C-alpha positions in Angstrom: 113.5 216.4 -13.7 113.9 212.8 -12.7 111.8 210.0 -14.2 110.1 209.4 -10.8 109.1 213.1 -10.6 107.8 212.9 -14.2 105.5 210.0 -13.2 104.4 211.7 -10.1 103.5 214.9 -12.0 101.6 213.0 -14.6 99.7 211.0 -12.0 98.8 214.1 -9.9 97.7 216.0 -13.0 95.6 213.1 -14.2 94.0 212.6 -10.8 93.2 216.2 -10.1 91.8 216.9 -13.6 89.8 213.7 -13.7 88.2 214.7 -10.4 87.3 218.1 -11.7 85.8 216.5 -14.9 83.7 214.2 -12.8 82.5 217.1 -10.6 81.6 219.1 -13.7 79.7 216.3 -15.3 77.8 215.7 -12.0 76.8 219.4 -12.0 75.5 219.3 -15.5 73.6 216.0 -14.9 71.9 217.6 -11.9 70.9 220.6 -14.0 69.7 218.3 -16.8 67.6 216.2 -14.4 66.1 219.3 -12.8 65.1 220.7 -16.2 63.6 217.4 -17.3 61.5 217.3 -14.1 60.4 220.9 -14.7 59.4 220.0 -18.2 57.4 217.0 -17.0 55.6 219.1 -14.3 54.8 221.7 -16.9 53.4 219.1 -19.3 51.4 217.2 -16.6 49.9 220.4 -15.1 49.2 221.9 -18.6 50.8 225.2 -17.7 48.8 225.6 -14.4 50.6 226.8 -11.3 49.4 223.8 -9.3 47.9 220.4 -10.1 44.1 220.1 -9.9 44.1 217.2 -7.5 45.8 219.4 -5.0 42.7 221.5 -4.6 40.6 218.4 -3.7 43.2 217.2 -1.2 43.2 220.6 0.4 39.4 220.7 0.6 39.3 217.3 2.2 41.8 218.3 4.9 39.4 221.1 6.0 36.6 218.7 6.7 
C-alpha cells in the first residue's frame, strides 16, 4: 500500500463512519424529543385521552 492509498483509506473510513454516527445521533435525538413531548402531553392532560378545552372547541363549532 502506498502512502497516498493509506491517506485515502483513512479519509474515506473517517468520512463514512462520521456520517453514520451523525445519522444515529439524529435518530436518537428524534426519539428523545418525541418521548419528551409525549411525557408533557401526559402531564398536561393528567392522563386523559384528550385535553378538556378540546370539548369546548368542538361544541362551539357545532353552533
